[in-house]
N, C-alpha and C positions, 0 to 999 in steps of 0.2 A: 504493500500500500504506500509506504514512504517513497519507494522507487518510482511508482506511478505518479505520485504528486510532484516529485522532484523533476521528472522529465517533462511533465505537462507544464509546470511552472517555467522551466527553461524555454519551452516553445513559446509561451505567451510573452516572456520578456524579450526574446529574440524578435518577435514580430513588432513589439512596441518600439524597440530600438530602430527597426527598419522603417518605421513610419506607419501612418494610419492606412490600413488595407481595407478596400471595399470590394465585396464579391457577393454573388448570389447564394453561395454556401461555402463553408470552410471545413475541410477535413484535415486534421493535423497530420503532418508527414509521418509521424511516428505512430499514427493511428490510436492516439490515446484520448482525443476528444473530437467531437463532431458537432457542428451547428448548422441548422438549415431553417430558412424562413419561407413560408408559402403564403402569398397574398390571398385573402378571401374577398368575396363581394361585399361592398359597403351595405349597411343596413340603416334603418331608421332615418331615411332621407326626407328632409323637409325643405322648404324654400331657402332656409338659411343655415342648415346644419346637417351633419351626417355622422354615423358611427363607422369607423374604419376598423377592419379586423384582419388578423393573420394568424396562421398556425406556426408553432415553433417546435423543432425537433432538436434535442440536445443529448449528447452521450458523453459520459465520463467527464463532466465539468467539475473541476476541483479548484476552489478558491477563486478570488477575483470578483469584482462587482460587475453586474450586467445591467445595461440600460436599454430601453427601447423607445422609439418614437415613430412617427410617420412623416414623410415628406409629401407635399401635395402642391399642385399648380394647375392653372387653367391652360398651360401650354403643353402640348403633346411633345415629349422629348425622351431622351435616354436616361438611365439611372444616374449617371455621373452629373449631368446637367441638372436633373431634378434635385439632387442632393445639394448642389451649389446655389441654385437660383430659386428653388421652391420654398414655400413656407414650411414651418416645422411645428408639429403638434407638441403638446406638453410631454416632457420626458418622464418615463416611469422606471422604477427600479424593479428588476426581475429576480425571481428565485429559480433555482434549478428545477423545481417541480412545475413551474408554469408551462402551459402548452398553448396558450392563446394570448395574443397581443390585442389590446383594445385602445381606441382613442376617439374621443368625441371632439369634432372640430365645428366651430361656429363662425358667425359673421360671414357666411358665404353669400354669393349672389344668386337670386332665383333664376331658374331656367338656364343654368350654366353647367357645362361639362368640366369636371375636375379629374386630374390624373394623380394617382397616389401610389406609394410603395412603402412598406415597413422597413425599419432599420433596427438591428440588434447589435449592440456594441459590447465588446468584452476585451479588456486589456489591449487596446490598440488595434483590435480586429473589428471590422464592421461588416456584418452580413445583411444584405438587402434582398427582399423578395422582388418578384416581377411587378411591373407597372400595370395597374388596372384603372378603370375609370367609372364614374357615375355622373349622373346629371341631376342637379337639384330640381325640386318640384316648382311649379308655378305657384304664385300667390293665388291666382284664380284661373279657372279654365271654363270657357263658355261651353254650354251644352245645347243640343238642338232645341229650337223653339217649338212650343206646342199650342194647341187651341187656336190655330191660325184661321181667321175668317177673312172676309173682304175688308174689315176695318179694325180688327183686333188681333192680338197675339200675346203669348206669355213667354217671357225670356227666362232662361235658367243658367246657373253657373255653379261650379264647386269652388269654394274659397278655403284656403289654408293660411290663417294668420297666426304667426308666433305669439305666444302668450304675452311677451313683453311689448307687443305692438297693439294689443287689443284696445287698450284704453284710449289711444290716440288715432284710431282708424275708423273709416266709414266705407261702405260698399255701395255699388250701384251699377248701372248699365249706360252705355251710349249706343244710339242707333242712328243710321243715316241712309239716305237713298243713293247718294253718290260718293262723297268723300267725307271722312270724319272731320277734316279741317275746314269744310265748307258748310255743311248743313247738319251737323251732329246735334242730337237732342239728348240731354242727360236726364236720367231718372234714378233717384236714390232707392235703395232697398234696405230691408231690415237686416241687421247683423245676423250672421248665420248661427244656427244651433250647433250641437256637437257633431252632426253629420256634415257640416260645412256647406249645406245647400242654400242658395239664395234664388229668388225669383222676382219677377216684376211684370205686371199686366200693362199692356199698351192698348190705347184706344185712339180713335180718330185717324186711323191709317188710311191711305189711298188704296183702292181696289186694284188688283192686277199689277202690283208694284213690288219690285224686289228691294228688300231692306237688308242692310248689313248691321251687325251688332257685336259688341264686345263688353265684357264685364270689367270692372276695375276695383282696386283697393286704393282708397285715399288715405295716405299716411303723411303727416307733417306737411300738408299742402302739396304733396307729390302724388300723382296718379300712376299706379302700376297696373298695366293693362293685360288682359288675357288674349288668347287667340281670337280671330275674327270668324264669325259664322254668318249665314244669311238665311232668309226665308222669303217666300213669295205669297203675297196676299191673294185671295181668291178674286 
């Protein structure tokens, strides 16, 4: 046991002296310890946050502090560039019995694709998993209109507002016959319940006319819009 610890310690010190090494997995040349990181799919994705996950495999790790984090960016790139220019999640301390890495990242942009990779660091050695991606949710997503007649329609949308924004937010719809910047009409809606659904009844529409509509979340005087859908009155 002492011999194993001594050889493993020498290997760690040698790599520390040679400089910080980054790789997708590390297998000690003397075959006394092994580290591997596998990136999992992100979970719990909201408009502004996500949970990043990875699996860890370790063998014969003796001594030394281990740390983990995730690097992430909106730029599609390679591991080395991601590590240098990407943002970094909070750093956690690992135990040899840990098999999963987790990090919650916040302050993300809605409807944006992010690229991420896990990092496990031990005595000058850094092992990184492969790069995966996820796309944050929209604050609101328009749904098909219903109850369409020659002069009326009901608009629908799904809204996901983070709890820290609820107090200063409002929701509604805009609809127009040609261009939202020319003849858009705004209609407010009731803040959504737990299911996130909002709706709005329109009246006084022109028959045989195509209307375009979108939902919005108003927060701090800024409107965040959904996708655009349309309907045709009878």
